[in-house]
N, C-alpha and C positions, 0 to 999 in steps of 0.2 A: 318114247314118242318120238319121232319124224318126226324132219324136216318139211317143208317145200320140198318137192320134186324138181331136179331137173332138167329140163329139157334136152335131149340127146341132142349131140351136135348135130348140128345140117338140118336139125327139126326144124320145121317149116320157114324151109328154102328151096324154094323152087328152080328147078333148073335154068341156066340164064341168070339170072336176079341179083338184082346189080348190091352188094355189099357195102353201103355207107361207113366209114372212118366218119369218126369224130374231128371235127373241122377246129386246126388251132389257130390259137388268134394272136396276131402279128405278135405281138411281145412275146409269145410261146414261139414264135417261128424263128423270130428277133434272139432268144437263148437260145437255141437249137444252134444257132451259125455262130454265136460267139464262143460254145463249148464244143465247135468244129475248130475256131482257130487256135483254141487252149489246146485242145488234140495234135493240131500242127505244130505249136512252139513247144511241147512235152516230146513229139519226134524229134522236132530237129536238134534237139536238146540231147537226148538219146543218141542220137549218129554224132556229136559232137562227143557224147561220153565214150560212147561204143571206141569211135575213130577217132583219135586225140587226129589233132596238130601233127605234131612230130612221128609219126607214125602211116599215115599218109604216102597215097603215093608220089613218085617224084612229077608228075603230071600237076600233080594239085599244088608243089610245090614252087612249078615252071610258074601254071597259071598267077600263084598270086604276084608274082615276084612281078609277070607284063600287065595284071593289074596295073601294082606301084606305077610301073615304068612310061601305061598310057592316061595315065590318070589325068583329070583334070592337073593345072600350075600350079595352085592352091594347096594344094589336096597332095600330090604326088609325094613328097620326101615324109609327109606325114606315113601313108602308105608303106612304102620303102623300109621305115624304120617300124611299123606295126608290125609289116611280116618278118624281119627281123631277129623281131625281141620275140613272138610267138615261135620262131624258129629256134632261137638257141633257150626259150624256157616252156618246153611244149605244158608243162604242170598250169600256166596261164589259161592256155585252153579251157580249163574246169569253166573259169571265172563266167564267159557266157552262156556257158552250158546252165550253171549255178543261175544265172540270171530268167532263162529261158526257160528256166524248170519254174521257176519260181512264177513267171507272168499266162504260163500257163497251166497253173494248178490255181492261181488264181481265177484264169475265165472259167475253166472249168467249173469247179465246188462256189463262184458266188456269179451269175455271166451278167447282171446286172447291172455291175459294176461299172461307169463312167469314167471311172479314175483305172481299171485294170485297163481299158479301151485303151485312153492315154497313153498310158505307162509302154501299151505294146506297139499302137502308132509311134511315139517317141526313139523305143530301142529299135523300131526295124527302119526306121530314116537312120539315126547313127550303122548300126549293121552296115545298110545299102552305103552309106559314106564311106564308112570305115573299114568295111570288111569285105563290101563289093567293087569298091573304085567308083560312084555312084552309078554300078550295073555299067561300066565299062564307055560310058555315052559318047567322052572325049576319046576314044579310042580307035574309032571308024571302026571296030568290028561287032556292032551292036545289030543280032539277027536274035530272032528265038532260038532257033537251032541250035546255037553257041550260049544259052541260058543268059543272054542278057537282057529285059533290065533285069534280070536278078529277082531271086525271089520275097527277100525279103523288100522291095518297095509292091508286090502284091501286097504282102501283108501288112505290108500301113497301110495301104487301100483302102483292103478288109476294113480294119481297124476303123480307120476314120467315115466310111460307111457305117459303119454299126452306129459310131459313136455319135451321130445324126439322130436328134429326138424322131417319131415316129411319125408318118403322114399325118396331118388332122384330119380326123373321119366328119362325115356329117353333119354329127351335132358341134360338134368343135370349132371354133372360127379359123379362119386362114391368119396369121401373123400379116404374112406380108402382103396381102391382097387392101388393103387402106395405102399401105406407102406405092403398089404398083397404078391404082385407080389415081392415084394424086398425081404419079411420074408424068403419067398418058393423058392426064387432064380427061380421064373419063370418068366419070361420079364424082 
């Protein structure tokens, strides 16, 4: 016995007809973006593993030293110490790579985890301060063309935006409306 016949591919479609794709819910779209952030962390970790700090070109070494020299006064000595530590012991470069692998895997496998987003934002801020010298903001050479303020800050902002609760729908009350109306005297 044969099952039901499937229509031929393209049967029933008229020329110029619109094909409607299923609409993703807000939660599904957020999960896609969280997985994309996880994929970025995985790619960043892969670069750290495949091109360890000790094997980087001399311009990378120079950039790290200059970042420490132009860093903010309270962070400058820490950045110089950190750069020298990683230069003397290149295997330590695997530690941040491992952390980033963990964050990336966590976001890809469990995109709804708010803890993963919080850890992602915290790690990105730590990398931005310790690895990128606050994005070079205090060095006077800040420009998007010279890789400042740095990708880690963008990772932190992305994680913070994705951490926010979804916007209330028409059936859900807006939590700030009573506060705003009380402050403005309306209502």
